[in-house]
C-alpha positions as CSV (number, residue, x, y, z in Angstrom):
1,X,-0.5,0.1,0.0
2,X,2.9,2.2,1.2
3,X,3.5,2.6,-2.8
4,X,0.4,4.0,-3.0
5,X,0.2,7.0,-0.7
6,X,1.5,10.3,-1.9
7,X,0.3,14.2,-1.7
8,X,-2.8,13.1,-3.4
9,X,-3.8,9.6,-0.6
10,X,-8.0,10.7,0.5
11,X,-8.1,9.4,4.0
12,X,-11.2,6.7,4.4
13,X,-11.5,5.9,8.3
14,X,-13.3,4.2,10.4
15,X,-14.6,5.8,14.2
16,X,-16.0,3.7,16.6
17,X,-14.9,1.5,20.2
18,X,-13.4,-1.0,20.0
19,X,-12.0,-0.7,16.3
20,X,-8.8,-3.3,16.8
21,X,-11.0,-6.3,15.5
22,X,-12.1,-4.7,12.9
23,X,-11.6,-6.0,9.4
24,X,-12.4,-2.1,7.3
25,X,-9.1,-1.8,6.5
26,X,-8.2,-4.6,4.9
27,X,-11.4,-5.2,2.8
28,X,-11.5,-1.1,1.9
29,X,-7.7,-1.0,1.3
30,X,-7.4,-4.2,-1.1
31,X,-10.5,-2.7,-2.6
32,X,-9.0,0.4,-3.7
33,X,-5.3,-0.9,-3.9
34,X,-7.6,-3.8,-6.7
35,X,-9.6,-0.5,-8.6
36,X,-6.6,1.7,-8.1
37,X,-8.2,4.0,-6.5
38,X,-5.4,7.2,-4.7
39,X,-7.0,6.8,-1.1
40,X,-6.2,4.9,2.0
41,X,-8.5,3.7,4.9
42,X,-8.0,3.5,8.5
43,X,-9.7,2.7,11.5
44,X,-9.6,5.2,14.7
45,X,-10.7,4.1,18.2
46,X,-13.1,7.0,19.6
47,X,-15.0,6.4,22.8
48,X,-18.3,8.3,22.3
49,X,-17.4,11.4,24.3
50,X,-14.8,12.7,21.8
51,X,-17.6,11.2,19.0
52,X,-17.2,15.8,18.1
53,X,-14.3,16.0,18.2
54,X,-13.4,12.6,15.9
55,X,-15.5,14.9,13.6
56,X,-14.4,17.8,13.7
57,X,-10.9,16.5,12.4
58,X,-12.2,14.3,9.3
59,X,-14.2,17.6,8.8
60,X,-11.1,19.9,8.5
61,X,-8.8,17.1,7.0
62,X,-11.6,16.9,4.6
63,X,-11.4,13.1,4.6
64,X,-13.1,11.6,2.0
65,X,-15.6,9.7,4.2
66,X,-15.6,7.9,7.5
67,X,-18.0,4.8,8.9
68,X,-19.1,4.6,12.0
69,X,-19.6,1.8,14.1
70,X,-20.4,1.3,18.2
71,X,-20.5,3.3,20.3
72,X,-21.0,6.1,17.9
73,X,-23.7,5.7,15.6
74,X,-26.4,8.1,17.1
75,X,-24.2,10.6,18.2
76,X,-22.8,11.1,14.4
77,X,-26.2,10.8,13.1
78,X,-26.5,14.9,15.6
79,X,-23.5,15.6,14.0
80,X,-23.9,15.9,10.2
81,X,-25.2,17.9,8.2
82,X,-28.1,15.5,6.3
83,X,-29.0,12.4,6.8
84,X,-30.3,10.5,3.9
85,X,-34.1,9.2,4.8
86,X,-32.9,6.0,6.3
87,X,-30.8,7.7,8.5
88,X,-33.0,9.7,9.5
89,X,-36.1,7.1,10.1
90,X,-33.9,5.0,11.7
91,X,-32.0,8.2,13.9
92,X,-28.1,6.8,13.0
93,X,-25.6,6.6,10.5
94,X,-22.9,4.1,10.0
95,X,-21.4,5.7,7.0
96,X,-20.9,9.9,6.4
97,X,-19.7,11.6,2.8
98,X,-18.0,13.8,3.2
99,X,-19.0,16.2,0.1
100,X,-16.5,18.7,-1.4
101,X,-17.9,21.5,0.0
102,X,-17.2,20.3,3.4
103,X,-21.2,19.0,3.9
104,X,-21.9,15.5,5.7
105,X,-23.6,13.2,4.5
106,X,-25.1,10.6,7.0
107,X,-26.2,7.5,5.6
108,X,-26.7,4.3,7.5
109,X,-26.1,0.8,5.1
110,X,-27.5,-2.1,7.5
111,X,-30.7,-2.3,5.9
112,X,-29.2,-1.6,2.4
113,X,-26.7,-4.7,2.8
114,X,-29.6,-7.0,4.3
115,X,-32.1,-6.6,1.5
116,X,-29.1,-6.8,-1.1
117,X,-28.3,-9.7,0.3
118,X,-31.7,-11.6,-0.1
119,X,-31.8,-10.1,-3.6
120,X,-27.8,-11.7,-4.5
121,X,-30.4,-15.0,-2.9
122,X,-33.1,-14.6,-4.9
123,X,-35.5,-13.0,-2.6
124,X,-37.0,-10.3,-3.7
125,X,-38.5,-7.4,-0.3
126,X,-40.9,-5.6,-2.9
127,X,-44.6,-6.1,-2.4
128,X,-44.0,-8.6,0.4
129,X,-44.9,-9.6,3.6
130,X,-41.9,-9.9,6.2
131,X,-41.6,-11.2,9.6
132,X,-39.3,-9.5,11.8
133,X,-37.4,-11.1,15.4
134,X,-36.0,-8.3,17.1
135,X,-36.1,-3.9,17.7
136,X,-32.8,-3.3,18.2
137,X,-30.6,-1.4,15.7
138,X,-30.2,-3.9,13.0
139,X,-33.6,-5.0,12.9
140,X,-34.3,-0.5,13.1
141,X,-32.3,-0.7,10.2
142,X,-33.4,-3.8,7.9
143,X,-37.6,-2.5,8.9
144,X,-36.9,0.9,7.6
145,X,-35.1,-0.5,4.2
146,X,-37.7,-3.0,3.2
147,X,-41.0,-0.3,4.0
148,X,-38.3,2.4,1.9
149,X,-37.7,-0.6,-0.7
150,X,-41.7,-2.2,-1.0
151,X,-42.9,-4.1,1.9
152,X,-45.9,-4.8,1.1
153,X,-46.0,-5.5,5.2
154,X,-44.2,-5.8,8.6
155,X,-44.6,-7.8,11.2
156,X,-42.0,-6.8,14.5
157,X,-41.9,-9.2,16.4
158,X,-40.0,-8.8,20.9
159,X,-40.6,-9.3,23.3
160,X,-41.9,-7.0,26.4
161,X,-38.7,-5.6,27.4
162,X,-36.9,-2.6,28.2
163,X,-36.7,-3.1,24.2
164,X,-39.8,-3.2,22.9
165,X,-40.6,0.5,23.0
166,X,-37.7,0.7,20.2
167,X,-40.0,-1.1,18.1
168,X,-43.0,0.8,18.7
169,X,-41.1,4.3,17.9
170,X,-40.3,2.5,14.9
171,X,-43.4,1.7,14.0
172,X,-44.9,4.9,14.2
173,X,-42.4,6.2,12.0
174,X,-42.2,3.9,9.6
175,X,-46.3,5.0,9.7
176,X,-45.5,8.2,9.5
177,X,-42.5,8.7,6.4
178,X,-44.2,5.5,4.0
179,X,-48.1,5.5,4.0
180,X,-48.3,3.4,1.4
181,X,-47.4,0.3,3.3
182,X,-50.9,-1.8,4.0
183,X,-48.8,-2.9,7.7
184,X,-46.4,-2.4,10.0
185,X,-47.1,-3.9,13.6
186,X,-46.0,-5.0,16.9
187,X,-46.1,-7.6,19.0
188,X,-45.3,-10.0,21.8
189,X,-42.3,-12.7,20.4
190,X,-43.7,-14.8,23.7
191,X,-47.4,-15.2,21.9
192,X,-46.4,-18.4,20.1
193,X,-49.3,-18.8,18.6
194,X,-49.8,-15.0,16.8
195,X,-46.1,-15.3,15.6
196,X,-47.1,-18.7,14.3
197,X,-50.3,-17.9,12.8
198,X,-48.4,-14.7,10.8
199,X,-45.6,-16.4,9.8
200,X,-47.4,-19.0,8.4
201,X,-49.5,-16.4,6.0
202,X,-45.8,-14.3,5.5
203,X,-43.1,-14.5,2.7
204,X,-39.8,-14.0,4.7
205,X,-38.5,-15.3,8.7
206,X,-36.0,-12.3,9.3
207,X,-34.2,-13.0,12.5
208,X,-32.7,-9.8,13.7
209,X,-32.0,-11.7,18.1
210,X,-28.8,-12.9,19.1
211,X,-30.4,-16.0,19.0
212,X,-28.2,-18.4,17.4
213,X,-25.5,-16.4,18.5
214,X,-22.9,-18.0,21.0
215,X,-23.8,-18.0,24.0
216,X,-27.0,-18.7,22.3
217,X,-26.2,-21.2,19.4
218,X,-28.6,-23.3,20.2
219,X,-31.7,-21.0,20.9
220,X,-34.3,-21.3,17.4
221,X,-35.7,-18.1,17.4
222,X,-38.8,-19.6,15.8
223,X,-40.8,-22.8,16.6
224,X,-39.1,-25.7,13.8
225,X,-42.7,-26.5,13.4
226,X,-43.3,-22.1,11.6
227,X,-40.4,-23.6,8.9
228,X,-41.9,-24.7,5.6
229,X,-41.3,-24.7,1.3
230,X,-42.8,-20.9,0.3
231,X,-41.1,-19.4,2.7
232,X,-38.2,-16.8,2.3
233,X,-35.6,-17.2,6.0
234,X,-33.1,-14.8,6.6
235,X,-30.3,-14.4,9.5
236,X,-28.2,-11.2,10.8
237,X,-25.6,-14.0,13.0
238,X,-22.9,-14.4,10.7
239,X,-20.7,-16.2,13.8
240,X,-21.6,-18.6,13.4
241,X,-21.9,-18.8,9.2
242,X,-24.9,-21.6,9.3
243,X,-26.9,-20.4,13.2
244,X,-29.1,-23.2,13.9
245,X,-32.1,-21.3,12.0
246,X,-30.2,-21.5,8.8
247,X,-29.4,-25.2,9.5
248,X,-34.1,-26.1,10.1
249,X,-34.6,-24.0,7.5
250,X,-33.0,-26.2,4.9
251,X,-34.1,-29.2,6.4
252,X,-37.6,-27.8,6.4
253,X,-37.2,-27.1,2.2
254,X,-37.5,-23.5,2.3
255,X,-36.8,-21.6,-0.5
256,X,-34.2,-19.8,0.3
257,X,-31.8,-20.0,3.6
258,X,-30.2,-17.1,3.9
259,X,-26.8,-16.4,6.6
260,X,-25.3,-13.1,8.1
261,X,-21.9,-12.6,6.0
262,X,-23.3,-11.5,3.1
263,X,-24.7,-8.0,5.1
264,X,-22.2,-7.3,6.5
265,X,-20.2,-7.8,2.5
266,X,-23.2,-5.7,1.4
267,X,-23.5,-2.6,4.2
268,X,-19.7,-2.2,3.3
269,X,-19.7,-2.9,-0.6
270,X,-23.3,0.1,-0.5
271,X,-20.6,2.1,1.9
272,X,-17.5,2.1,-0.8
273,X,-19.4,2.9,-3.5
274,X,-21.1,6.4,-1.8
275,X,-18.0,6.7,-1.3
276,X,-16.3,6.5,-4.7
277,X,-19.0,5.9,-7.4
278,X,-17.6,2.7,-7.8
279,X,-18.9,-0.8,-7.2
280,X,-17.1,-3.0,-4.8
281,X,-14.7,-5.9,-6.4
282,X,-17.8,-7.8,-4.0
283,X,-17.4,-11.7,-4.9
284,X,-13.4,-11.4,-4.5
285,X,-13.8,-9.2,-0.9
286,X,-16.3,-11.9,-0.2
287,X,-13.6,-15.0,-1.0
288,X,-11.1,-13.0,0.7
289,X,-12.1,-12.0,3.4
290,X,-15.2,-13.8,4.4
291,X,-14.5,-17.1,3.5
C-alpha cells in the first residue's frame, strides 16, 4: 500500500470503540488498490464522549468519508449536516460522505446491505410480507429499508422488555414516512400462537435477535414447525456462519436460507460505492476476507 500513498491520497476511516478487531481497513484498502483508487483507510478508536472532536477533525482534514461503529452511530447522526431518508428514520448512521464543499451527509447502509444480500439469494423485498424478530439497531435499519423498498407488510416481534418501546417508535416512524405500506405492527414474541399464524401468512422471516449467536448457538428464535417450503428465511447472525435457524430452514426445504455474512459484505460495499462511485470487487472481497 505504501506505493500508493502520496500528496493526493484521500483519507477514509472508521471511528468507534473498540475498532481493533475490525476487518474494514483490510477490505477497503484491498478494494482501493484493486481498482487503482488513490485512497487509504484507517481505523481510529474513538469513545462516545470524543465523537464530536473526531467528526470535526475528519471534516477539517477533508477526509473523503468515514464509517461509524458503536457507540457513536446515534451521536454522529446528530452532528452531520444532512441525513439520507433511511438514516433519518433510524436516527443513526454508519457511513458519512464528506462532500467537496465540506458538507457531511450521513447514511445507514445496514438495511441496504441486508436487502442486497437477500437479492443475491433470489429473494426480493418489494410487495412481500415480512416477519422481523428483534428491535435493536440492525432490526431497525432492516425494517426501515424494507419499508422504503416497498415491502407490503412488516410484522415486528419482540419480547416485552426494555427494547419493546424502540420497536413501537419504529412502527410509528414507518407509518408516518411510508403511508403506502399496507401493514406495519409490533407484537409480543412470547405470543407463540400469533407468531406462528403471522409467519404462516408471510413470505420472509428475518431473525435480528441474538438467538443463534454464542452463547445462544442452540436457541431457535421461532418454533421449527413455522418453517415451510414457501418461506424465505434470513439471519443477521454471521458467527457461526450457519446458525441453527438457517440449518433448520434448509432441512425444512425453505425456498431460501440466507446467513448473515453477506449483510456484512454488502453494507460495506454500499458504503464503498457512496465514497467512490464505483462498485467494490465484492466477490473477491468475499473470498479473501469472509471465507
